[in-house]
DRENBADREN-607583 format. One record per atom (N, C-alpha, C, CB): residue in three letters; x, y, z. Coordinates in steps of 0.05 Angstrom, whole numbers, padded with zeros to 5 digits, always signed. Glycine has a CB too. Example, Ala and Ser with C-alpha at 12.3 -4.5 7.8 and 13.67 -1.06 7.14 Angstrom:
# DRENBADREN-607583
ALA+00264-00114+00156ALA+00246-00090+00156ALA+00264-00066+00156ALA+00226-00089+00181SER+00257-00045+00142SER+00273-00021+00143SER+00258+00001+00157SER+00282-00012+00114
END
This chain:
# DRENBADREN-607583
MET+02208+00890+01743MET+02184+00907+01744MET+02189+00931+01762MET+02160+00891+01753LYS+02200+00926+01785LYS+02205+00947+01804LYS+02225+00967+01793LYS+02215+00936+01831SER+02246+00958+01779SER+02266+00976+01768SER+02254+00992+01745SER+02290+00960+01759ALA+02235+00980+01730ALA+02222+00994+01708ALA+02205+01018+01719ALA+02205+00975+01691VAL+02191+01013+01741VAL+02175+01034+01753VAL+02193+01057+01764VAL+02158+01023+01776LEU+02215+01049+01776LEU+02234+01069+01786LEU+02246+01085+01763LEU+02256+01056+01802LEU+02253+01071+01741LEU+02264+01085+01718LEU+02244+01104+01706LEU+02273+01065+01697LEU+02219+01095+01704LEU+02198+01112+01693LEU+02194+01137+01711LEU+02172+01097+01691LEU+02194+01133+01737LEU+02191+01155+01756LEU+02215+01174+01754LEU+02189+01144+01785PHE+02238+01164+01751PHE+02262+01181+01748PHE+02260+01198+01722PHE+02287+01164+01747VAL+02252+01185+01700VAL+02250+01199+01675VAL+02228+01221+01677VAL+02243+01179+01651PHE+02206+01215+01689PHE+02184+01234+01693PHE+02194+01258+01710PHE+02160+01220+01707THR+02209+01253+01730THR+02220+01274+01747THR+02238+01292+01731THR+02235+01263+01771ILE+02255+01281+01714ILE+02273+01296+01698ILE+02258+01314+01679ILE+02292+01277+01682PHE+02237+01303+01665PHE+02221+01319+01647PHE+02207+01341+01661PHE+02201+01301+01632MET+02197+01336+01684MET+02183+01357+01699MET+02202+01379+01708MET+02169+01345+01724SER+02226+01372+01716SER+02244+01393+01725SER+02254+01409+01701SER+02268+01380+01739VAL+02257+01397+01678VAL+02265+01412+01654VAL+02242+01430+01646VAL+02273+01392+01631GLY+02218+01421+01648GLY+02195+01437+01641GLY+02192+01461+01659GLY+02169+01420+01642MET+02198+01457+01685MET+02197+01480+01704MET+02220+01500+01698MET+02200+01469+01732ALA+02243+01490+01690ALA+02266+01508+01685ALA+02261+01525+01660ALA+02291+01491+01681VAL+02246+01515+01640VAL+02241+01530+01616VAL+02220+01552+01621VAL+02231+01510+01594GLU+02203+01548+01640GLU+02182+01567+01646GLU+02195+01594+01655GLU+02163+01557+01668PRO+02186+01616+01644PRO+02198+01642+01652PRO+02191+01649+01681PRO+02188+01664+01634ALA+02210+01662+01694ALA+02206+01670+01722ALA+02184+01691+01723ALA+02232+01681+01734LYS+02167+01689+01744LYS+02145+01708+01747LYS+02157+01734+01759LYS+02123+01697+01765GLN+02146+01756+01749GLN+02156+01782+01759GLN+02144+01787+01787GLN+02147+01805+01740VAL+02162+01794+01805VAL+02154+01799+01833VAL+02145+01828+01835VAL+02177+01793+01853LYS+02121+01833+01846LYS+02112+01860+01849LYS+02124+01872+01874LYS+02081+01861+01850THR+02130+01898+01872THR+02142+01911+01895THR+02120+01921+01914THR+02159+01935+01886PHE+02127+01925+01938PHE+02108+01934+01959PHE+02101+01963+01954PHE+02120+01929+01987ASN+02076+01969+01954ASN+02066+01996+01950ASN+02056+02006+01977ASN+02044+01997+01928LYS+02072+02022+01991LYS+02065+02031+02018LYS+02041+02049+02018LYS+02089+02045+02031ASP+02038+02066+01998ASP+02015+02084+01996ASP+01989+02068+01993ASP+02018+02103+01973LEU+01990+02048+01976LEU+01966+02031+01973LEU+01959+02016+01998LEU+01970+02012+01949ALA+01980+02006+02012ALA+01975+01991+02037ALA+01964+02010+02058ALA+02002+01979+02047THR+01974+02034+02060THR+01964+02054+02079THR+01935+02060+02073THR+01981+02079+02078LYS+01929+02064+02048LYS+01901+02070+02040LYS+01882+02048+02049LYS+01899+02074+02009ASN+01890+02023+02044ASN+01874+02000+02052ASN+01872+01997+02082ASN+01885+01974+02040LEU+01893+02003+02096LEU+01893+02001+02125LEU+01875+02023+02137LEU+01921+02003+02137LEU+01874+02046+02125LEU+01856+02067+02134LEU+01827+02059+02130LEU+01862+02094+02119ILE+01822+02045+02109ILE+01795+02035+02104ILE+01789+02013+02126ILE+01792+02022+02076GLY+01809+01998+02133GLY+01805+01977+02153GLY+01798+01989+02180GLY+01831+01961+02156LEU+01808+02013+02186LEU+01801+02026+02212LEU+01771+02032+02214LEU+01817+02052+02215GLU+01757+02034+02191GLU+01729+02041+02191GLU+01711+02016+02192GLU+01722+02057+02167SER+01723+01993+02194SER+01708+01968+02194SER+01692+01964+02220SER+01727+01944+02190LYS+01674+01945+02220LYS+01659+01937+02244LYS+01673+01913+02257LYS+01630+01930+02237ASN+01693+01903+02245ASN+01708+01879+02255ASN+01731+01889+02273ASN+01719+01862+02231ASN+01729+01883+02298ASN+01750+01892+02317ASN+01777+01882+02311ASN+01742+01884+02345GLY+01779+01857+02302GLY+01805+01846+02295GLY+01818+01861+02272GLY+01802+01817+02288LEU+01802+01868+02252LEU+01812+01883+02229LEU+01821+01911+02237LEU+01791+01884+02207ILE+01805+01923+02254ILE+01812+01950+02264ILE+01838+01949+02279ILE+01789+01962+02281CYS+01841+01930+02297CYS+01864+01927+02314CYS+01889+01922+02297CYS+01861+01904+02334SER+01888+01904+02278SER+01911+01898+02261SER+01918+01922+02242SER+01907+01873+02245SER+01897+01935+02232SER+01902+01959+02216SER+01916+01980+02231SER+01875+01969+02204ALA+01907+01985+02256ALA+01920+02005+02273ALA+01949+01997+02278ALA+01906+02008+02300PHE+01954+01972+02283PHE+01981+01962+02288PHE+02000+01968+02264PHE+01981+01932+02295TYR+01991+01961+02241TYR+02008+01964+02217TYR+02011+01993+02209TYR+01997+01948+02194LEU+01990+02010+02214LEU+01993+02038+02209LEU+02015+02050+02227LEU+01967+02053+02213GLY+02016+02040+02251GLY+02038+02048+02269GLY+02065+02039+02260GLY+02033+02038+02297GLU+02066+02014+02250GLU+02091+02003+02240GLU+02101+02019+02215GLU+02087+01974+02232TYR+02082+02029+02199TYR+02089+02044+02175TYR+02093+02074+02181TYR+02068+02041+02153ASN+02090+02082+02206ASN+02092+02110+02214ASN+02075+02128+02196ASN+02121+02119+02213SER+02050+02121+02193SER+02032+02135+02175SER+02020+02159+02189SER+02010+02116+02166THR+02030+02183+02181THR+02019+02207+02192THR+01990+02212+02183THR+02036+02231+02185GLN+01982+02200+02161GLN+01954+02202+02152GLN+01935+02189+02172GLN+01951+02189+02125ALA+01945+02171+02188ALA+01928+02156+02206ALA+01924+02169+02233ALA+01939+02128+02210VAL+01938+02191+02239VAL+01937+02203+02265VAL+01909+02210+02274VAL+01955+02228+02266ILE+01894+02224+02257ILE+01867+02233+02265ILE+01848+02209+02268ILE+01856+02252+02243PRO+01847+02190+02249PRO+01830+02166+02254PRO+01837+02150+02279PRO+01831+02148+02229LEU+01863+02148+02284LEU+01872+02134+02308LEU+01864+02149+02334LEU+01902+02129+02308MET+01866+02175+02333MET+01857+02191+02356MET+01827+02188+02361MET+01864+02221+02352LYS+01812+02186+02339LYS+01783+02182+02341LYS+01777+02155+02354LYS+01770+02183+02313ILE+01792+02134+02347ILE+01788+02108+02360ILE+01796+02109+02389ILE+01805+02086+02345LEU+01819+02122+02395LEU+01828+02124+02423LEU+01807+02138+02440LEU+01854+02139+02424LYS+01794+02158+02429LYS+01775+02174+02445LYS+01747+02161+02446LYS+01773+02201+02434ASN+01738+02149+02424ASN+01710+02141+02421ASN+01704+02112+02421ASN+01699+02153+02397SER+01723+02094+02418SER+01717+02066+02416SER+01708+02054+02442SER+01742+02051+02406ALA+01688+02037+02441ALA+01678+02023+02465ALA+01696+02001+02474ALA+01650+02013+02460ALA+01712+01990+02455ALA+01729+01967+02461ALA+01756+01976+02472ALA+01733+01950+02436GLU+01764+01966+02496GLU+01789+01974+02508GLU+01813+01966+02490GLU+01792+01960+02535GLU+01812+01942+02478GLU+01835+01933+02463GLU+01839+01951+02438GLU+01830+01904+02454LEU+01818+01962+02427LEU+01821+01980+02404LEU+01833+02006+02413LEU+01794+01984+02391ARG+01825+02016+02436ARG+01837+02041+02446ARG+01867+02037+02452ARG+01822+02050+02471ILE+01874+02014+02464ILE+01902+02008+02469ILE+01918+02006+02444ILE+01904+01983+02486SER+01907+01992+02424SER+01920+01988+02399SER+01924+02015+02385SER+01904+01969+02380ALA+01904+02033+02386ALA+01906+02059+02374ALA+01927+02075+02388ALA+01879+02074+02375ALA+01928+02074+02415ALA+01949+02088+02430ALA+01977+02079+02423ALA+01944+02085+02460LEU+01980+02053+02420LEU+02006+02042+02412LEU+02014+02052+02384LEU+02006+02011+02413ALA+01995+02051+02366ALA+02001+02061+02339ALA+02009+02090+02339ALA+01977+02056+02320LEU+01994+02106+02355LEU+02001+02135+02357LEU+02029+02139+02368LEU+01980+02149+02374LEU+02036+02123+02388LEU+02063+02124+02399LEU+02084+02118+02378LEU+02065+02104+02423LYS+02080+02097+02363LYS+02099+02090+02342LYS+02102+02111+02321LYS+02091+02063+02329ILE+02079+02124+02314ILE+02080+02145+02294ILE+02095+02169+02304ILE+02051+02154+02285GLY+02091+02176+02330GLY+02106+02197+02343GLY+02098+02225+02337GLY+02134+02194+02335ASP+02075+02229+02324ASP+02064+02256+02319ASP+02056+02269+02345ASP+02040+02254+02299ALA+02061+02295+02348ALA+02055+02309+02373ALA+02026+02308+02380ALA+02064+02339+02370ARG+02008+02309+02360ARG+01979+02307+02366ARG+01972+02280+02378ARG+01963+02311+02340GLY+01984+02259+02368GLY+01979+02232+02379GLY+01990+02228+02406GLY+01990+02211+02360ILE+02014+02239+02411ILE+02026+02237+02438ILE+02009+02252+02458ILE+02055+02248+02438TYR+01998+02275+02450TYR+01981+02291+02468TYR+01955+02275+02474TYR+01974+02318+02455ALA+01944+02261+02454ALA+01920+02245+02458ALA+01926+02222+02477ALA+01910+02234+02431ILE+01949+02210+02476ILE+01957+02189+02495ILE+01958+02201+02523ILE+01984+02176+02487LYS+01970+02224+02525LYS+01973+02237+02551LYS+01945+02244+02563LYS+01989+02263+02549GLN+01927+02252+02546GLN+01900+02258+02555GLN+01885+02233+02563GLN+01884+02273+02533ALA+01890+02211+02549ALA+01876+02186+02556ALA+01885+02176+02584ALA+01883+02165+02535ILE+01909+02182+02592ILE+01919+02174+02618ILE+01900+02186+02639ILE+01948+02184+02623LYS+01893+02211+02636LYS+01876+02225+02655LYS+01846+02219+02652LYS+01880+02255+02653PHE+01837+02217+02628PHE+01808+02219+02623PHE+01795+02193+02614PHE+01802+02239+02604ASP+01810+02172+02607ASP+01797+02147+02598ASP+01784+02134+02622ASP+01817+02128+02584GLU+01759+02124+02618GLU+01744+02112+02640GLU+01755+02085+02648GLU+01715+02110+02633SER+01770+02073+02631SER+01781+02046+02636SER+01809+02048+02650SER+01783+02030+02610GLU+01812+02035+02672GLU+01837+02035+02686GLU+01859+02021+02669GLU+01835+02021+02713ARG+01850+02000+02655ARG+01869+01985+02638ARG+01880+02002+02616ARG+01855+01960+02626VAL+01862+02017+02602VAL+01871+02034+02580VAL+01888+02057+02592VAL+01847+02046+02565SER+01880+02068+02614SER+01895+02090+02626SER+01923+02080+02634SER+01880+02100+02651ASN+01926+02057+02646ASN+01952+02046+02653ASN+01970+02041+02629ASN+01948+02020+02669MET+01958+02030+02608MET+01974+02024+02584MET+01983+02050+02571MET+01958+02008+02564CYS+01965+02070+02570CYS+01973+02096+02559CYS+01995+02109+02576CYS+01949+02115+02557SER+01994+02105+02602SER+02015+02116+02619SER+02042+02102+02613SER+02007+02111+02649LYS+02041+02076+02609LYS+02066+02062+02601LYS+02076+02071+02574LYS+02061+02032+02601PHE+02058+02075+02555PHE+02066+02084+02529PHE+02079+02112+02531PHE+02042+02085+02510TYR+02066+02130+02546TYR+02075+02157+02548TYR+02102+02158+02563TYR+02055+02175+02564ASN+02106+02142+02583ASN+02131+02141+02598ASN+02153+02130+02579ASN+02129+02123+02623ALA+02147+02110+02563ALA+02166+02100+02544ALA+02174+02122+02524ALA+02155+02075+02529TYR+02154+02137+02515TYR+02160+02159+02496TYR+02179+02179+02509TYR+02133+02173+02488LEU+02173+02187+02534LEU+02190+02206+02548LEU+02218+02196+02552LEU+02177+02214+02575SER+02220+02171+02561SER+02247+02160+02565SER+02263+02158+02539SER+02246+02133+02579GLN+02250+02151+02518GLN+02263+02150+02492GLN+02270+02178+02482GLN+02245+02135+02471LYS+02253+02197+02486LYS+02258+02224+02477LYS+02281+02236+02492LYS+02233+02241+02481PHE+02282+02233+02518PHE+02303+02245+02534PHE+02329+02230+02532PHE+02295+02248+02562SER+02328+02204+02526SER+02353+02190+02523SER+02367+02196+02496SER+02349+02160+02525THR+02351+02203+02476THR+02363+02211+02450THR+02370+02240+02448THR+02344+02204+02427ASP+02357+02257+02465ASP+02364+02285+02465ASP+02390+02291+02479ASP+02342+02301+02479SER+02399+02273+02497SER+02424+02278+02512SER+02448+02273+02496SER+02425+02261+02537
END
């Protein structure tokens, strides 16, 4: 009885694996950076701080120059420190001159010491990277 159940299970496994092998492979869609950037820009306008923060992060990772102005707006106007820091980091990663200037201004004028300190670190990292590659 036990060997019959094992044999039946073995036969079932073979049929299932053959059935899976006959099935055509699914086409893998390629990554569309423009569509992702568009959706992330929409995410920056959300009321959800987590979505805004992660959208800013990925826009920085994608070096999206389209995001510079919205990120500068967050850096200047957001009430949440973590969003301002995330926007500053994204602006640093993008490397656009307008964003770097906004980070420099946040060092002086942001009311939060935490944001000001982080922007100072970001700006110093930018300067050290800029001058180490220029030499």
